[in-house]
C-alpha positions as CSV (number, residue, x, y, z in Angstrom):
1,M,11.8,-11.2,5.0
2,I,9.2,-8.6,5.8
3,K,5.7,-9.4,4.8
4,V,3.7,-6.4,3.5
5,F,-0.1,-6.6,3.2
6,G,-3.3,-4.6,3.4
7,H,-6.7,-5.5,4.7
8,I,-8.7,-8.7,4.3
9,A,-10.9,-8.4,1.1
10,P,-8.2,-6.6,-0.7
11,D,-9.1,-3.8,-3.1
12,T,-6.9,-2.0,-5.6
13,D,-5.3,0.4,-3.1
14,A,-4.6,-2.3,-0.5
15,T,-3.0,-4.7,-3.1
16,G,-1.2,-2.0,-5.0
17,S,0.1,-0.3,-1.8
18,A,1.5,-3.6,-0.6
19,I,3.4,-3.9,-3.9
20,L,4.5,-0.3,-3.7
21,M,5.7,-0.5,-0.1
22,A,7.6,-3.7,-0.7
23,W,9.2,-2.1,-3.7
24,Y,10.1,1.0,-1.5
25,L,11.6,-1.2,1.3
26,N,13.6,-3.3,-1.2
27,N,15.0,-0.2,-3.0
28,F,15.4,2.5,-0.4
29,T,16.2,0.6,2.8
30,S,18.4,-2.3,3.8
31,N,15.2,-4.4,4.3
32,K,14.0,-7.2,2.1
33,A,10.2,-7.3,1.7
34,E,7.5,-9.1,-0.2
35,A,4.0,-8.1,-0.9
36,Y,1.0,-10.3,0.0
37,V,-2.8,-10.3,-0.2
38,L,-5.1,-11.6,2.4
39,G,-7.9,-12.7,0.1
40,P,-9.0,-13.1,-3.5
41,L,-8.6,-10.1,-5.8
42,N,-11.5,-8.2,-7.4
43,K,-11.7,-7.7,-11.2
44,E,-10.4,-4.1,-11.1
45,T,-7.3,-5.2,-9.1
46,Q,-6.7,-8.1,-11.5
47,F,-7.0,-5.7,-14.4
48,M,-4.4,-3.4,-12.8
49,L,-1.9,-6.2,-12.4
50,N,-2.4,-7.5,-15.9
51,H,-2.3,-4.1,-17.5
52,W,1.0,-3.1,-15.8
53,G,2.5,-6.6,-16.1
54,V,2.9,-7.0,-12.3
55,K,2.8,-10.5,-10.7
56,E,-0.1,-11.1,-8.4
57,P,1.1,-11.1,-4.7
58,A,0.9,-14.5,-3.0
59,L,-2.0,-15.2,-0.7
60,L,-1.0,-15.0,3.0
61,E,-3.2,-17.2,5.1
62,K,-1.7,-16.7,8.5
63,I,1.1,-14.9,10.4
64,E,3.3,-16.3,13.1
65,K,4.1,-14.7,16.5
66,G,7.1,-12.3,16.1
67,E,7.0,-12.2,12.3
68,N,8.1,-8.9,10.8
69,V,5.1,-7.2,9.0
70,V,4.1,-3.9,7.4
71,V,0.4,-3.1,7.3
72,V,-0.9,-0.8,4.5
73,D,-4.3,0.7,3.8
74,T,-5.7,0.0,7.2
75,N,-5.0,0.4,10.9
76,N,-8.1,-1.5,12.0
77,P,-7.3,-4.8,13.7
78,Q,-10.8,-6.1,12.7
79,E,-9.6,-6.0,9.0
80,L,-6.5,-8.1,9.7
81,F,-5.5,-11.5,11.2
82,P,-6.9,-12.2,14.6
83,N,-3.3,-12.5,16.0
84,I,-2.0,-9.3,14.3
85,N,-0.9,-7.9,17.7
86,E,1.5,-10.9,18.1
87,A,3.4,-9.9,15.0
88,E,6.3,-7.5,14.9
89,I,4.6,-4.6,13.2
90,L,7.4,-2.4,11.7
91,H,5.3,0.2,9.8
92,I,1.7,1.2,9.4
93,V,0.9,3.2,6.2
94,D,-2.6,4.4,5.8
95,H,-5.0,7.2,4.8
96,H,-8.0,6.2,6.9
97,K,-9.1,7.6,10.2
98,L,-7.2,6.2,13.2
99,V,-9.2,3.3,14.7
100,G,-7.0,2.0,17.5
101,G,-6.6,-1.5,18.7
102,L,-3.3,-2.4,17.1
103,Q,-0.6,-3.1,19.6
104,T,3.1,-3.3,18.9
105,T,6.0,-4.8,20.9
106,G,8.1,-1.7,20.4
107,P,8.1,1.7,18.6
108,V,6.7,1.6,15.1
109,N,6.8,3.9,12.1
110,V,3.3,5.2,11.4
111,Y,2.7,7.1,8.2
112,M,-0.8,8.5,8.0
113,R,-1.9,11.4,5.9
114,P,-5.4,12.8,5.0
115,L,-5.0,11.8,1.3
116,A,-7.3,9.8,-1.0
117,S,-5.1,6.7,-1.3
118,T,-2.4,4.9,0.6
119,A,-0.4,4.9,-2.6
120,S,-0.2,8.7,-2.4
121,V,1.2,8.4,1.2
122,I,3.8,5.9,-0.1
123,N,4.8,8.3,-2.9
124,D,5.5,10.9,-0.2
125,L,7.8,8.3,1.5
126,I,9.6,7.7,-1.8
127,G,9.9,11.4,-2.3
128,R,9.3,13.4,-5.4
129,E,13.0,13.5,-6.1
130,N,13.0,9.7,-6.4
131,E,9.9,9.4,-8.7
132,D,12.1,8.9,-11.7
133,K,13.7,5.9,-10.1
134,M,10.3,4.1,-10.2
135,P,9.9,1.6,-13.0
136,K,7.0,2.1,-15.3
137,E,5.0,-0.7,-13.7
138,I,5.4,0.8,-10.2
139,M,4.3,4.2,-11.5
140,G,1.4,2.5,-13.2
141,V,0.3,0.7,-10.0
142,M,0.5,3.9,-8.1
143,L,-1.5,5.8,-10.6
144,T,-4.2,3.1,-10.7
145,C,-4.5,3.0,-6.9
146,I,-5.0,6.8,-6.9
147,L,-7.6,6.7,-9.7
148,S,-9.4,3.8,-8.0
149,D,-9.6,5.3,-4.5
150,T,-10.5,8.8,-5.8
151,L,-13.2,7.4,-8.1
152,A,-11.4,9.1,-10.9
153,F,-11.3,12.4,-8.8
154,R,-15.0,12.3,-8.1
155,S,-14.6,11.3,-4.4
156,P,-14.9,14.0,-1.8
157,T,-11.7,12.6,-0.3
158,T,-9.7,13.6,-3.3
159,T,-7.1,16.2,-2.5
160,P,-5.1,18.5,-4.8
161,H,-2.1,16.6,-3.8
162,D,-3.6,13.3,-5.1
163,K,-4.7,14.9,-8.3
164,D,-1.3,16.6,-8.9
165,L,0.5,13.3,-8.2
166,A,-1.8,11.4,-10.6
167,E,-1.3,13.9,-13.4
168,R,2.5,13.9,-12.9
169,L,2.5,10.0,-13.1
170,A,0.2,10.0,-16.1
171,S,2.5,12.4,-17.9
172,K,5.6,10.3,-17.1
173,L,3.7,7.2,-18.3
174,G,2.8,9.0,-21.5
């Protein structure tokens, strides 16, 4: 089982992106994955989960050497477990600047795009042609992540791609 998680002190995009990436891996690859958080959730994130009827990811307190993991919404080892470089990192999915310091035991899939949220990057992995395969709660989590990280489109990091995706998801959600 692959453990998917974002940074310590999880916000809405880190938590939601772990949920989204685990869903993607379970539905579009032969891998089995589960989303986790690395700390207590803030009120906005709790609201998102309650509103869309999504179970809160379990708290992950440690990882073991060689464990299969996927890191979302960060590539900064300072925001992860101290022994992160001992894990088998399979994917890194992020929208932040490249920090450096993560080491892997082999080649790794890295998905980084200059978008306003990691959820937007994950949507690109899923592909627009597969958006209709997303259940309502997955679309809702994705939309909430985008709205949160773009500050409802007021953030200077908001791109037309993020806004178009959010509007498309909102339309599908009614």
